[in-house]
C-alpha positions in Angstrom: 0.0 0.0 0.0 1.4 3.4 -1.0 2.2 5.8 1.8 0.1 9.0 2.2 3.1 11.1 0.9 3.4 8.9 -2.2 -0.3 9.1 -2.9 -0.1 12.8 -2.6 2.8 13.0 -5.0 1.1 10.7 -7.5 -2.2 12.7 -7.4 -0.4 15.8 -8.6 -0.6 16.9 -12.3 2.7 18.5 -13.1 1.6 19.7 -16.5 -1.2 21.8 -15.0 1.2 23.3 -12.4 3.7 24.1 -15.1 1.0 25.9 -17.2 -0.1 27.9 -14.1 3.5 28.8 -13.3 4.0 30.1 -16.9 0.8 32.1 -16.6 1.9 33.7 -13.3 5.2 34.7 -14.7 3.6 36.2 -17.8 1.1 38.0 -15.7 3.8 39.5 -13.4 5.7 40.7 -16.5 2.7 42.4 -17.9 1.9 44.0 -14.6 5.4 45.4 -14.2 5.3 46.8 -17.7 1.8 48.3 -17.5 2.3 50.1 -14.3 5.1 52.1 -15.8 2.7 53.5 -18.4 0.1 54.8 -16.0 0.0 57.4 -13.3 -1.9 56.8 -10.0 -5.0 59.0 -9.8 -7.7 57.4 -7.7 -7.8 56.7 -4.0 -10.2 54.0 -2.6 -9.0 54.3 1.0 -12.0 54.4 3.4 -12.1 55.1 7.2 -12.4 51.4 7.8 -9.0 50.8 6.0 -7.4 53.3 8.3 -8.5 51.2 11.3 -6.8 48.1 9.9 -3.2 47.9 11.4 -0.1 47.4 9.2 1.4 44.0 10.0 4.7 43.5 8.3 4.7 39.8 9.0 1.7 39.5 6.7 4.2 39.3 3.9 4.7 35.6 4.6 1.0 35.0 4.1 0.8 37.3 1.1 3.5 35.5 -0.9 1.9 32.2 0.0 -0.4 33.1 -2.9 2.1 31.8 -5.4 2.6 28.2 -4.1 -1.2 28.1 -3.3 -2.2 28.8 -6.9 0.4 26.3 -8.2 -0.9 23.6 -5.8 -4.5 24.4 -6.8 -3.5 23.9 -10.4 -1.5 20.7 -9.6 -4.3 19.0 -7.6 -7.4 20.3 -9.4 -9.3 17.8 -11.5 -8.8 18.4 -15.3 -12.3 19.8 -15.5 -11.8 22.2 -12.5 -8.4 23.1 -13.9 -10.0 24.2 -17.2 -12.5 26.2 -15.2 -9.7 27.8 -13.2 -7.7 28.6 -16.4 -10.7 30.1 -18.2 -12.0 32.2 -15.3 -8.5 33.4 -14.4 -7.8 34.4 -17.9 -11.0 36.4 -18.1 -10.3 38.0 -14.6 -6.8 38.9 -15.8 -8.1 40.7 -18.9 -10.8 42.6 -16.9 -8.3 43.6 -14.2 -5.8 44.9 -16.7 -8.5 47.1 -18.2 -9.4 48.4 -14.7 -5.8 49.0 -13.8 -5.5 51.1 -17.0 -8.7 53.1 -16.6 -8.6 53.5 -12.8 -5.0 53.5 -11.6 -5.0 53.6 -7.8 -3.0 55.9 -5.6 -2.5 53.9 -2.3 0.1 55.2 0.1 2.6 52.6 1.4 3.5 52.4 5.1 6.8 53.6 6.4 9.0 50.6 6.9 12.3 52.3 7.8 11.7 51.6 11.5 11.1 47.9 11.1 13.3 45.8 13.4 13.2 42.8 11.0 15.8 43.6 8.3 14.6 40.7 6.2 11.0 41.9 6.0 12.2 45.5 5.4 14.2 44.3 2.4 11.4 42.1 1.1 8.8 44.8 1.4 11.0 47.5 -0.1 11.8 45.3 -3.1 8.2 44.2 -3.5 6.9 47.8 -3.6 9.6 48.8 -6.1 8.2 46.2 -8.5 4.6 46.1 -7.5 3.3 49.7 -7.4 0.0 50.8 -6.0 -1.6 51.6 -9.3 -2.8 48.0 -10.0 -5.0 47.8 -6.9 -8.6 47.7 -8.0 -9.9 45.1 -8.3 -7.5 42.9 -6.3 -6.3 40.2 -8.7 -4.5 38.6 -5.8 -7.9 38.1 -4.1 -9.7 37.1 -7.3 -7.3 34.4 -8.3 -7.1 33.1 -4.7 -10.9 32.7 -4.7 -10.8 30.9 -8.0 -8.0 28.6 -6.7 -10.1 27.8 -3.6 -13.0 26.8 -5.9 -10.7 24.6 -7.9 -9.7 22.7 -4.8 -13.2 22.5 -3.3 -13.8 18.9 -4.3 -10.4 17.8 -3.0 -9.8 16.4 0.5 -9.8 18.9 3.4 -11.6 21.8 1.6 -11.6 23.7 4.9 -7.8 23.8 4.7 -7.9 25.4 1.3 -10.6 27.9 2.4 -8.6 28.9 5.5 -5.5 29.4 3.5 -7.3 31.4 0.9 -8.9 33.6 3.6 -5.6 34.3 5.3 -4.1 35.2 1.9 -6.9 37.6 1.2 -6.7 39.2 4.7 -3.0 39.7 4.3 -3.6 42.0 1.4 -5.3 44.4 3.9 -2.9 44.1 6.8 0.1 44.5 4.4 -1.6 47.6 3.0 -1.4 46.2 -0.5 -5.1 46.7 -1.1 -8.1 48.5 0.3 -11.4 47.0 1.4 -12.9 48.2 -1.9 -10.1 46.5 -3.8 -10.7 43.2 -1.9 -14.5 43.4 -2.5 -13.8 44.1 -6.2 -11.6 41.1 -6.4 -14.2 38.8 -4.8 -16.9 40.2 -7.2 -14.6 39.7 -10.1 -14.0 36.1 -9.2 -17.7 35.5 -8.9 -18.6 37.2 -12.2 -15.8 35.4 -14.1 -16.8 32.0 -12.6 -20.4 32.5 -13.7 -19.4 33.8 -17.2 -17.1 30.9 -17.9 -19.6 28.4 -16.5 -22.3 29.7 -18.9 -19.8 29.6 -21.8 -19.0 26.0 -21.0 -22.6 25.0 -20.9 -23.2 26.6 -24.3 -20.3 24.7 -25.8 -21.8 21.4 -24.6 -25.2 22.0 -26.2 -25.3 19.9 -29.4 -26.0 21.8 -32.6 
């Protein structure tokens, strides 16, 4: 009988994970290029955002997004992976348009006084590459929600949901996004899921 670790390894679909990794790298490259062409103009900061504390340690949860999406791609069923791919592609296109039309101006926290030199360096580097103009809607949140959906029929769905929730919350405590950005990301995930589901149903209808 195979050990649990061996079964876990055998259940993975490396091709799906590789496709997701390539898509993430392409998306990051496009974001870095686009944000240099726009100038931040809009602020979505609310009084509720100002009550949320800045927690530098949230960085560890924030970057958990990347392995989380890759694991979702690797362990999703082929059908759910296709749904994840289609919905994420649509969300990416809509988000790029929003970033272009409504570039956000979100002030970053002061990190010069942080005691943790590692976090200070990581945050400084991240904010050099990831400027605030691509905030609304939060694609970080949208793709996290879509990844949770892809894993929902896998064992321990509560673990996926908890991980996704922590990743989404980290966007607020790290001051990467506002509450409006996060709500927009959740709405974007829902709309893209419904749109791609409907498209898939139309394709299955015989002529």
